[in-house]
C-alpha positions as CSV (number, residue, x, y, z in Angstrom):
1,M,-1.0,-72.5,5.8
2,K,-3.2,-69.7,4.3
3,R,-3.7,-69.0,0.6
4,L,-2.2,-65.7,-0.3
5,G,-3.1,-65.2,-4.0
6,T,-2.3,-65.9,-7.6
7,V,0.9,-64.9,-9.3
8,L,0.1,-62.4,-12.1
9,H,3.6,-61.8,-13.5
10,R,7.3,-61.2,-12.7
11,S,8.7,-57.8,-12.0
12,G,12.5,-57.6,-12.4
13,L,14.7,-60.6,-11.9
14,R,13.3,-62.2,-8.7
15,N,10.1,-60.3,-7.9
16,L,6.6,-61.6,-8.3
17,I,3.4,-59.6,-8.4
18,L,0.4,-61.4,-6.8
19,R,-3.3,-60.6,-6.7
20,G,-4.7,-61.4,-3.2
21,D,-7.4,-64.0,-3.1
22,E,-9.3,-62.8,-0.1
23,V,-11.9,-60.1,-0.6
24,K,-12.9,-58.3,2.5
25,P,-15.9,-55.9,3.0
26,D,-15.0,-52.2,3.1
27,N,-16.3,-51.8,6.7
28,V,-14.3,-54.7,8.2
29,S,-10.6,-54.3,8.8
30,G,-9.2,-57.7,8.1
31,S,-5.7,-58.8,8.9
32,L,-3.4,-58.7,6.0
33,P,-0.3,-60.9,6.0
34,K,2.7,-59.2,7.6
35,L,5.7,-58.0,5.6
36,N,8.6,-60.5,5.4
37,S,6.2,-63.5,5.8
38,V,7.5,-66.6,4.0
39,V,5.6,-67.4,0.8
40,V,5.5,-71.1,-0.4
41,D,4.1,-72.8,-3.5
42,K,1.7,-75.8,-3.5
43,A,4.5,-78.2,-2.9
44,L,5.6,-76.2,0.2
45,N,8.8,-75.0,-1.4
46,R,9.9,-71.6,-0.1
47,I,9.7,-69.0,-2.8
48,G,10.4,-65.7,-1.1
49,T,9.0,-63.1,1.3
50,I,6.3,-60.4,1.1
51,G,8.1,-57.2,0.4
52,S,5.2,-54.8,-0.2
53,V,1.4,-54.6,-0.1
54,F,-0.4,-52.2,-2.4
55,G,-3.7,-51.5,-4.1
56,P,-7.2,-51.5,-2.8
57,V,-7.6,-52.6,0.8
58,N,-10.5,-55.0,0.0
59,H,-8.5,-56.9,-2.7
60,P,-4.7,-56.1,-2.3
61,Y,-1.7,-56.9,-4.5
62,F,1.5,-58.2,-3.1
63,L,5.1,-57.9,-4.1
64,V,7.0,-61.1,-3.3
65,K,10.8,-60.9,-3.3
66,G,12.1,-64.2,-4.4
67,F,15.0,-66.0,-2.7
68,K,18.4,-65.9,-4.5
69,Q,18.8,-69.7,-4.6
70,I,15.5,-70.2,-6.6
71,P,16.4,-70.7,-10.3
72,D,14.9,-68.2,-12.8
73,S,13.1,-71.1,-14.6
74,E,11.2,-71.9,-11.3
75,I,10.3,-68.2,-10.8
76,R,8.9,-68.1,-14.4
77,A,6.9,-71.3,-13.9
78,L,5.0,-69.7,-11.0
79,V,3.0,-67.3,-13.2
80,N,-0.7,-68.1,-12.9
81,E,-0.1,-70.4,-9.9
82,R,-1.6,-70.0,-6.4
83,V,0.8,-69.4,-3.6
84,Y,0.5,-69.5,0.2
85,I,1.9,-68.1,3.4
86,R,2.9,-70.0,6.5
């Protein structure tokens, strides 16, 4: 399990915007998580998948598409929480 980042806010009904935790030097090409990787919270509950990566290469942002079965209240509770990928 690898830390992905911190949830900044919601975007739309089921989408989350994250700020990636890992800062990489400009001259080193690090490996970013792959699209459609499963994102989990600290209790290992599946939240959604990575839908997009954007922003600066050394400190990217991620769009996480939440699963339909996750209640809206749980999506709202994830703001300012750290999330991880498997």
